[in-house]
matplotlib code that plots the C-alpha trace (Angstrom):
import matplotlib.pyplot as plt

x = [9.4, 6.2, 3.7, 0.4, -3.1, -6.0, -9.4, -12.7, -14.3, -17.9, -20.2, -22.2, -21.2, -19.6, -17.3, -16.4, -15.5, -13.3, -11.5, -10.9, -9.5, -7.3, -6.0, -4.9, -3.1, -1.4, -0.2, 1.2, 3.0, 4.3, 2.6, 0.1, -3.6, -5.5, -9.3, -10.7, -14.4, -16.2, -19.9, -19.6, -17.1, -17.4, -15.4, -16.9, -17.1, -20.7, -20.2, -19.5, -23.3, -24.6, -21.8, -19.0, -21.4, -23.0, -19.6, -18.9, -22.1, -21.3, -17.9, -19.4, -21.3, -18.2, -16.9, -19.1, -18.0, -14.4, -14.8, -16.6, -13.8, -11.1, -12.9, -13.0, -9.3, -8.5, -9.6, -7.3, -3.9, -1.9, -0.9, -4.0, -4.9, -8.2, -9.1, -12.4, -13.6, -17.1, -16.3, -13.7, -12.8, -9.8, -7.9, -8.7, -7.8, -4.5, -3.8, -4.4, -2.2, 0.7, 0.6, 0.3, 1.9, -0.5, 0.3, -3.3, -6.8, -9.4, -13.1, -16.0, -17.8, -20.7, -24.3, -25.2, -28.9, -28.4, -27.6, -26.1, -23.5, -22.7, -22.4, -19.8, -17.9, -17.7, -16.7, -13.9, -12.7, -12.6, -10.5, -8.1, -7.8, -6.5, -3.6, -3.1, -3.5, -4.2, -7.7, -8.8, -12.5, -13.6, -16.8, -18.7, -18.3, -14.5, -13.1, -11.1, -8.9, -5.5, -3.6, -4.1, -1.8, -3.2, -3.6, -5.0, -3.7, -6.0, -3.6, -3.6, -0.8, 0.0, 3.2, 2.8, 4.7, 3.4, 2.6, 4.9, 2.2, 1.6, 5.2, 5.3, 2.5, 4.9, 5.7, 2.2, 2.8, 6.2, 4.4, 2.2, 5.1, 4.9, 1.1, 0.3, -1.8, -1.8, -5.1, -5.5, -9.0, -9.2, -12.4, -13.6, -10.3, -7.6, -4.6, -1.4, 0.7, -1.5, -1.2, 2.6, 2.6, 0.5, 2.8, 5.9, 4.1, 3.4, 7.0, 8.6, 6.6, 8.3, 4.9, 5.7, 9.4, 11.2, 8.0, 7.2, 3.4, 1.2, -0.3, -3.9, -5.9, -9.7, -11.8, -14.8, -16.5, -17.4, -14.2, -16.0, -17.4, -13.9, -12.3, -15.1, -14.6, -10.9, -11.8, -14.1, -11.4, -8.4, -10.0, -7.8, -7.9, -7.3, -7.8, -5.5, -6.7, -4.7, -6.0, -4.3, -3.5, -6.0, -8.9, -10.9, -11.2, -14.2, -16.0, -15.2, -18.7, -20.7, -20.6, -16.9, -15.6, -14.0, -17.4, -19.0, -16.1, -16.3, -20.0, -19.9, -16.5, -16.7, -13.1, -11.3, -10.3, -7.1, -7.0, -3.5, -2.8, -0.3, 1.4, 3.1, 6.1, 9.5, 10.4, 12.7, 16.1, 16.2, 19.4, 20.8, 23.2, 23.7, 24.1, 21.0, 19.1, 15.4, 13.4]
y = [36.2, 34.3, 34.6, 36.0, 35.1, 37.4, 35.6, 37.4, 35.7, 35.2, 32.7, 31.5, 28.4, 30.1, 32.2, 29.4, 27.1, 29.8, 30.3, 26.5, 26.5, 29.5, 27.7, 24.7, 27.0, 28.8, 25.5, 24.3, 27.6, 27.6, 30.9, 32.5, 33.6, 36.7, 36.5, 39.8, 40.5, 43.4, 44.4, 46.5, 47.4, 50.9, 53.5, 56.3, 56.7, 56.0, 57.9, 61.2, 61.7, 59.9, 60.9, 59.1, 58.2, 55.6, 54.1, 53.9, 52.0, 49.6, 48.9, 48.1, 45.3, 43.8, 42.3, 39.2, 38.9, 39.0, 36.4, 34.0, 34.5, 33.8, 30.5, 29.8, 30.6, 28.1, 25.2, 26.2, 24.6, 27.8, 30.8, 33.1, 36.6, 38.3, 41.8, 43.5, 46.4, 47.8, 49.0, 48.1, 51.6, 52.3, 53.6, 50.5, 48.2, 50.0, 49.8, 46.0, 45.6, 47.7, 45.9, 42.4, 42.5, 39.8, 37.5, 36.7, 37.7, 34.8, 35.3, 32.8, 32.7, 35.2, 34.2, 36.6, 35.9, 37.7, 41.4, 42.2, 39.4, 40.3, 44.0, 43.3, 41.0, 43.5, 46.3, 44.1, 43.3, 46.9, 47.9, 45.0, 46.1, 49.4, 47.6, 45.0, 42.1, 38.5, 37.3, 33.7, 33.0, 29.7, 28.0, 25.8, 22.8, 22.9, 20.3, 21.8, 18.8, 19.6, 22.2, 22.2, 19.9, 20.2, 23.7, 25.1, 28.4, 30.2, 32.3, 34.2, 35.0, 38.4, 38.5, 39.6, 40.2, 39.3, 42.2, 42.3, 41.1, 38.0, 36.9, 34.9, 32.7, 31.0, 28.9, 27.5, 26.1, 24.8, 22.9, 21.3, 19.7, 19.5, 19.0, 22.3, 22.8, 25.9, 26.3, 28.6, 29.4, 30.5, 31.7, 30.0, 28.5, 26.2, 28.4, 26.4, 29.5, 31.2, 28.1, 28.3, 32.0, 31.5, 28.9, 31.1, 34.0, 31.9, 30.5, 33.9, 35.4, 33.1, 31.9, 28.2, 28.4, 25.3, 23.4, 22.5, 22.7, 20.6, 22.7, 22.3, 24.4, 24.8, 26.2, 28.1, 31.3, 32.0, 32.4, 31.6, 28.3, 27.5, 28.0, 25.9, 23.2, 23.2, 22.8, 19.9, 18.3, 18.6, 18.3, 20.8, 21.7, 25.4, 27.7, 30.7, 33.7, 36.7, 40.2, 42.8, 46.1, 47.7, 45.6, 46.2, 43.6, 45.5, 44.1, 40.5, 39.7, 41.3, 41.4, 40.3, 37.0, 36.4, 37.0, 34.2, 31.8, 32.6, 32.2, 28.7, 27.3, 24.3, 24.8, 27.8, 30.6, 32.6, 36.0, 37.3, 40.9, 41.4, 44.2, 44.5, 42.3, 44.0, 44.2, 41.5, 42.4, 41.9, 40.4, 42.0, 40.8, 37.9, 35.4, 36.5, 33.5, 33.1, 33.5]
z = [119.4, 119.7, 116.8, 117.9, 116.6, 117.4, 117.4, 117.5, 120.5, 121.6, 123.1, 120.1, 118.2, 115.2, 117.4, 119.8, 116.8, 115.3, 118.6, 118.9, 115.3, 116.1, 119.2, 117.1, 114.6, 117.4, 118.9, 115.5, 115.1, 118.7, 119.2, 121.5, 121.3, 122.1, 122.5, 121.4, 122.2, 120.7, 120.8, 117.6, 115.0, 113.6, 111.7, 113.9, 117.7, 118.8, 122.0, 120.3, 120.3, 123.4, 125.7, 127.6, 130.5, 128.3, 127.5, 131.3, 131.8, 129.0, 130.4, 133.8, 132.1, 130.5, 133.8, 133.3, 129.7, 130.6, 133.4, 130.9, 128.3, 130.9, 131.7, 127.9, 127.7, 130.5, 128.2, 125.4, 124.6, 124.0, 126.2, 125.9, 126.9, 126.8, 125.3, 125.8, 123.8, 123.6, 120.1, 117.6, 116.4, 114.1, 117.1, 119.1, 116.2, 115.8, 119.6, 119.6, 116.5, 118.0, 121.4, 120.1, 116.6, 115.4, 112.5, 111.8, 112.7, 112.9, 112.4, 112.4, 109.1, 109.4, 108.7, 105.9, 106.7, 110.0, 109.1, 112.6, 112.4, 108.8, 109.7, 112.4, 110.1, 107.3, 109.7, 111.2, 107.8, 106.7, 109.8, 109.1, 105.5, 106.7, 108.4, 105.7, 108.1, 107.0, 107.8, 108.3, 108.0, 109.6, 108.6, 111.0, 108.8, 109.1, 111.4, 114.3, 115.2, 113.7, 111.8, 108.0, 106.0, 102.5, 101.1, 97.9, 96.7, 94.2, 92.0, 88.7, 86.4, 88.0, 90.1, 93.7, 96.9, 100.4, 102.7, 105.7, 108.1, 105.9, 105.6, 109.0, 107.7, 105.3, 108.4, 108.2, 104.8, 105.9, 108.6, 106.0, 104.1, 100.4, 100.1, 98.3, 95.2, 93.0, 91.1, 88.2, 86.8, 83.2, 81.5, 78.4, 77.1, 78.4, 79.3, 80.1, 79.9, 82.5, 84.8, 84.5, 85.2, 88.3, 89.6, 89.0, 90.8, 93.9, 94.0, 93.4, 96.3, 98.8, 100.0, 99.6, 100.4, 99.0, 98.4, 94.8, 94.5, 92.3, 89.5, 88.3, 85.8, 85.8, 82.9, 84.3, 83.1, 86.7, 88.8, 92.1, 90.6, 89.4, 92.8, 94.5, 91.8, 92.7, 96.4, 95.5, 93.3, 95.6, 99.0, 100.8, 104.5, 103.8, 100.8, 100.3, 98.4, 97.5, 98.2, 96.0, 97.5, 95.2, 96.5, 99.6, 102.3, 103.5, 100.6, 101.5, 102.6, 99.7, 95.9, 95.5, 94.2, 97.5, 99.2, 97.2, 98.0, 101.7, 101.8, 100.1, 100.9, 103.2, 104.5, 106.1, 103.7, 104.4, 102.8, 102.4, 101.7, 98.8, 96.9, 93.6, 93.0, 92.6, 88.9, 87.7, 86.3, 82.5, 81.0, 77.9, 75.2, 72.9, 75.8, 77.8, 79.1, 78.4, 81.6]

ax = plt.figure().add_subplot(projection="3d")
ax.plot(x, y, z, "-o")
ax.set_aspect("equal")
plt.show()
């Protein structure tokens, strides 16, 4: 079964760049691409108040949009289909997810100085949070010439398990070979034990398969600054951040640590949904090994 990447498509530079990057990833993974165009993203149906007639009028205007997106798709390397929705409602997002079973959603880095773009981005992220889907945010500065081959995983000492939707992305790291760095940021003190725990958490999750990552520690009181320092130090093509189940992807673009990384990171950031790791069996007796 082909892996599917859904890219939020549009005609401005940020969206076109994100689609081009998604096309390169889809080709590397031998997958396919869906271009999804939405005018708005909302948790509530806007036509409940204005009536379905307004929706019909809007749909009639989407023919030109669809035609332009199909022309955009013809220039891509991977098999591509086009989806048009006036509004990305929860039911619409669920329908897209059920029909295409996407491995990943790709979104151009929003310009937080433009409230309308940031609002759509935050709403999209909130809807994806509900389905626990991986989200890749692509900045304009990121080259879109090849799939990433050097990756930085920002991890803490807490064990985690990949959400089911994120597990196929292990193929992406396998494509990258052994060039993977695990970065652990500690606050105020060097923490070798925390670094080791972070590495074990990443390896136990299955995210890197048989790859043995390089391990680096960074001492910063500000976690965002520590991650960005790791990016500057290691020069990765892709940063992987872990979204715990208790966190909200809808807050990616404001107030959170991930928000600050996304706003300033010069390379794409892949946010992977995770859950609690299964408890490890504990050996008992005189001959129990030390884990």
